N, C-alpha and C positions, 0 to 999 in steps of 0.2 A: 765452561759455563757454570755459574753459581746456581745452586738449587737448595731448597729447604725440604727435608723429608721428615714427616711426622710419624709417630707411632704411639701406641698405648691406649687408644680409645677402646670402647666396648660397651657391654651391657652390665649394669651394676644395680643392686637394690638400693632403695633410699637409705641413707645413713652410711653407705659404703664409701670406698675410696678408689681413686684411680690416679695414675701418674702418667702424664703425657711427656713425650720427649720430642725435640725438634733439632735435627743436626743440619748445619750448613756445610755444604761440600763444594768443591771446585777451587779455582785459583783466587784466593781471597787475600786482600791486603789488610783489611780491618773491618770489624763489625761494631756498629754503634748500638743503638737501642734494639732490644728484642722484646717481642710481646706475643700475647695470645688474644685472639678475637674469637667470638662465637656468633653463629647465626642459627636461630631456631626457625622452624617452618612458619612462613608468613610474617616474619619479623626482619628488621634491619640488622646488619652485622654490627656488633658492639664490642668495644674494647673490654677485655676481662682483666688483664694485668700487663704491666710493662716493667722492664728492668733495663737500666742504663749500663754502659760498659763499666762504670765504677761501682755498680751494685745497688744503686738507688731504685726503689720499687714504688709502684702505685697500683691500686686496685679499684675496680668498680665497687660501689658500696655493697652490692648484693653478695659479694664473695669474700668480703673482708672477714678475717678470722677463721675462714674455712679453706681458702686456697693459698698456696705459697708458690711464688715464682722464684726460680733460681737459674744460674747459668754457670757453665764451665767454659771459661774462655779458651783454655788449652784445647778443648774438644770442639769449640765453636757450636756448643749445644745449649739450648734453653729447656728448662723443665717446668711443668706445672703440676704440683701436688694438689690434688683435689680431695678434701675430706668432707665428711658430713654431707654427702651429695643429696640433692633434692630433685624431684621430678622437673622442676623449672630450670634445672641446669642442663636438661636435654637439649642438644644442639650439635651442629658440626663445628668443631674447634679448628681454627686456622692459626698457624704460626706466621709471624711477621718479623722482618728484620731489615735494618738499614745497613747495607753492605757496600764496601768499596772493593771492587775487584782489583787484583794485581794488574798493574799497567804503568805506562809512563806518566800518567797524571791521576791524581786522587779524585775520583768522582763517586758520589753516593747514589745508590739505587735502592728503591724499596722492593723487597722480595716477599712472596707469599708461598706458603706450603699448599699442598693439595687438599688439606682438610682431613680430619679424622672424626668419626661419629662417636659421640658420647650419649648413651641412653640410660636414663635413671628411671627404673620401673620395677615394681614388684610382680 
């Protein structure tokens, strides 16, 4: 069974940095786009950043220039480097990926990680 496991969240002061990691495990044939979403209390989940299998990236406007998404295809892992963090970045961050499990036919499924808390506070 395919699963996504996140790590790297925590408490950081404004202006600080954190690096999130998300590793896909299980019997995997291929991974297409991978991304990070976040959900703050009382708000809807929003897309933060996404990276395609070829490395093209896209970011929500509020994190451009501060966050960097990257991936290691050999390790089935996506990263989110977060710099110059602000209190408004506080949220639960979720990893997301389109994954085709190994099998007789190629079928794509959307997978979510369990979420990791990021708190930016002095």
